[in-house]
C-alpha positions in Angstrom: -65.0 132.4 -28.2 -63.4 130.0 -26.4 -62.7 128.1 -29.9 -60.4 131.2 -30.7 -57.3 130.2 -28.8 -57.1 127.1 -30.4 -57.7 129.1 -34.1 -55.1 131.0 -32.9 -53.0 128.3 -31.7 -53.4 126.5 -35.7 -52.4 129.5 -37.5 -49.4 129.5 -34.9 -48.1 126.2 -35.6 -48.6 126.5 -39.3 -46.9 130.1 -39.3 -44.4 128.0 -37.9 -44.3 124.7 -39.8 -43.8 127.4 -42.7 -40.9 129.3 -40.8 -39.2 126.0 -40.8 -40.0 124.8 -44.2 -39.0 128.3 -45.4 -36.0 127.7 -43.3 -34.8 124.1 -44.7 -35.9 125.1 -47.9 -33.4 128.5 -48.1 -30.8 125.9 -46.3 -30.8 123.3 -49.1 -30.9 126.2 -51.9 -27.6 127.2 -50.0 -26.1 124.1 -49.7 -27.3 123.1 -53.5 -25.9 126.6 -54.7 -22.4 126.0 -52.6 -22.3 122.2 -54.0 -22.7 123.7 -57.5 -19.9 126.6 -56.9 -17.3 123.9 -55.3 -18.3 121.6 -58.5 -17.5 124.7 -60.7 -14.1 125.6 -58.8 -12.8 122.1 -58.8 -13.8 122.4 -62.7 -11.8 125.0 -63.0 -8.9 124.1 -61.3 -9.2 120.8 -63.0 -9.0 123.0 -66.6 -6.1 125.5 -65.3 -4.4 121.9 -64.6 -5.0 120.8 -67.8 -4.0 124.0 -69.1 -0.7 124.3 -67.2 0.0 120.7 -67.9 -0.2 121.6 -71.8 2.0 124.5 -71.5 4.5 122.7 -69.5 4.7 119.6 -72.2 5.0 122.1 -74.7 7.9 124.2 -73.4 9.4 120.5 -73.2 9.0 119.8 -75.9 10.5 123.2 -77.2 13.7 122.7 -75.1 14.0 119.2 -76.6 14.2 120.3 -79.9 15.8 123.0 -78.7 18.5 120.7 -76.7 19.0 118.6 -80.6 19.3 121.6 -82.6 22.2 122.2 -80.5 23.5 118.8 -80.8 23.2 118.9 -84.7 25.2 122.1 -85.2 28.0 120.9 -82.0 27.9 117.7 -84.1 28.2 119.4 -87.6 30.8 121.9 -86.5 32.9 118.7 -85.2 33.1 117.1 -87.9 33.3 120.0 -90.5 34.8 122.9 -88.9 37.4 120.7 -86.6 38.8 118.8 -89.9 39.1 121.8 -91.5 41.2 123.6 -89.3 43.3 120.4 -88.5 43.9 120.4 -92.2 44.8 123.9 -92.3 47.0 123.6 -89.7 48.8 120.2 -91.2 49.2 122.0 -94.8 50.9 125.5 -92.7 53.1 123.1 -90.5 54.4 120.8 -94.3 54.8 124.5 -95.9 57.0 125.6 -93.2 59.1 122.7 -93.6 59.4 123.5 -97.0 60.3 127.1 -96.2 63.3 128.6 -96.8 62.5 132.2 -96.7 62.8 133.4 -93.0 59.6 135.9 -93.5 57.9 133.1 -95.1 58.4 131.2 -92.1 57.3 133.7 -89.7 54.3 134.2 -91.9 53.3 130.7 -91.3 54.0 130.6 -87.5 51.2 133.5 -87.9 49.0 131.1 -89.9 49.5 128.5 -87.1 49.1 130.2 -84.4 45.8 131.5 -86.3 44.4 128.1 -86.3 45.2 127.1 -83.2 43.0 130.4 -81.7 40.6 128.9 -83.8 40.7 125.7 -82.9 40.4 126.5 -79.2 37.4 129.0 -79.6 35.9 126.1 -81.2 36.1 124.1 -78.5 35.2 126.6 -76.2 31.6 126.8 -78.6 31.5 123.2 -78.8 31.1 123.1 -74.9 28.5 126.1 -74.9 26.5 124.0 -77.1 26.4 120.5 -75.3 23.5 120.4 -73.4 25.1 117.8 -71.1 26.9 120.2 -69.8 24.2 122.0 -68.3 25.5 121.4 -64.9 27.7 123.4 -62.3 30.2 119.9 -62.2 30.7 120.4 -65.7 31.3 123.7 -65.7 33.9 123.7 -63.1 35.9 120.9 -64.5 36.0 123.0 -67.7 36.6 126.2 -65.5 40.3 124.5 -64.4 40.8 122.8 -67.8 40.5 126.0 -69.3 42.2 128.0 -66.5 45.4 125.3 -66.4 45.7 125.3 -70.3 46.2 129.1 -70.6 48.6 129.1 -67.7 50.5 126.4 -69.5 53.0 128.2 -71.5 53.1 131.1 -68.3 54.9 131.1 -65.2 51.7 131.4 -63.3 51.0 128.9 -61.1 47.2 127.6 -60.6 45.9 126.4 -57.6 41.6 125.4 -57.4 39.3 124.5 -54.6 35.6 123.3 -54.4 33.8 123.2 -51.2 30.4 121.9 -50.9 29.6 121.6 -54.4 26.7 119.5 -55.8 27.8 118.2 -59.5 24.8 117.7 -60.6 23.0 121.2 -59.8 21.6 122.5 -63.3 22.7 125.7 -64.9 21.0 127.3 -68.2 23.1 127.4 -71.1 22.8 131.2 -70.6 24.1 131.2 -67.1 27.1 129.0 -68.3 28.2 130.6 -70.9 28.0 134.2 -68.9 29.9 132.7 -66.1 32.8 131.6 -68.4 33.3 134.5 -69.9 33.5 136.5 -66.8 36.2 133.8 -65.9 37.9 133.9 -69.3 37.9 137.9 -68.8 39.4 137.6 -64.9 42.2 135.0 -66.1 43.7 136.8 -69.1 43.5 140.2 -66.9 45.7 138.2 -64.3 47.8 137.0 -67.0 48.3 140.3 -69.1 48.3 143.3 -65.7 49.0 141.4 -62.3 52.6 140.2 -62.7 51.3 137.8 -60.2 53.1 134.3 -60.2 50.0 132.3 -58.5 46.2 132.3 -59.3 43.6 130.2 -57.2 40.5 129.3 -57.9 37.9 128.7 -55.6 34.3 127.5 -56.4 31.7 126.8 -53.1 28.2 126.3 -52.7 25.8 126.8 -49.9 22.0 125.7 -50.8 21.0 127.7 -54.0 24.2 130.4 -53.9 26.9 129.3 -55.4 30.3 131.3 -55.7 33.3 131.2 -58.1 36.6 133.1 -56.5 39.5 134.2 -59.0 42.5 135.7 -56.5 46.3 136.5 -57.6 49.4 137.3 -55.4 50.0 139.9 -58.0 50.4 144.0 -57.8 46.7 144.5 -57.1 44.6 147.2 -58.8 45.7 151.1 -58.2 43.2 153.1 -56.3 43.0 156.1 -59.1 43.3 153.4 -61.9 39.9 153.6 -63.8 37.7 150.4 -64.6 38.3 149.0 -67.8 36.1 147.3 -70.5 36.9 144.1 -69.2 35.5 144.9 -65.5 32.6 146.6 -66.4 31.7 143.7 -68.9 32.0 141.1 -66.1 30.1 143.0 -63.7 27.4 143.8 -66.7 27.3 139.6 -67.6 26.4 139.3 -63.6 23.8 141.8 -63.2 22.2 140.5 -66.4 21.7 137.3 -64.4 20.6 138.6 -61.3 24.0 137.9 -59.7 26.8 140.0 -57.9 31.0 140.7 -59.4 32.8 142.1 -56.3 36.6 143.0 -57.1 39.1 143.3 -54.3 42.0 144.7 -54.6 44.7 144.6 -52.0 48.6 144.7 -51.2 49.1 141.1 -52.1 46.4 141.1 -55.5 43.5 140.9 -56.9 40.5 139.0 -56.1 37.2 138.8 -58.2 34.2 137.3 -56.2 31.4 136.2 -58.5 27.8 134.6 -57.1 24.6 133.5 -58.9 21.5 131.8 -57.3 21.7 128.3 -59.3 
């Protein structure tokens, strides 16, 4: 009977040792499992990063091919269409000098006018296609140049201003094209409907928000006048770009404000 406590003590020590060993083994298994999971997660992250890198490389290659195709089309248009339009205009001017009939001269004048409009349209397309123009600074320069040329033969005086513009800010071709078409429609509306003698272009940038404001000192838009297709088209173009088109009409003229994230 005296040996019983010693046996119990021994059994208790053995049981305690087994519990410690079991706990140590469990901790070891958990650590190994966690390590394996961590290695697996790192491996998956590396695979995902590699996959994303491959997708990015493919997208960059596609963009490069697209830009090269745009440049090719641009050069072909300049060399072929440009030369053809210039030759057509030259021949029309030559015929006008020889023509004696008044009606014939009027027809030739219309031909010259059409060739000049084709030349302007071709220059616009060349500007749109050139990937080197996909910056905010390039858009603003062309917008001012186009508006100045458009108003050159009118009595409307152009003023322009730029505030905090980061010229190198990249813009997509689609964004650049839609902004230009909005500008073109707005300037044409000022010329046709406003009876203004001053048009002001204002460009500003605040971080990634770009604003283009086109204002005039004309008669404004009457409240009861229905919105025409031009105004609806401008709003639609800006909505497609997740931008804004706001029209303000006062006694002293009309102001169109276009806002977009760049």
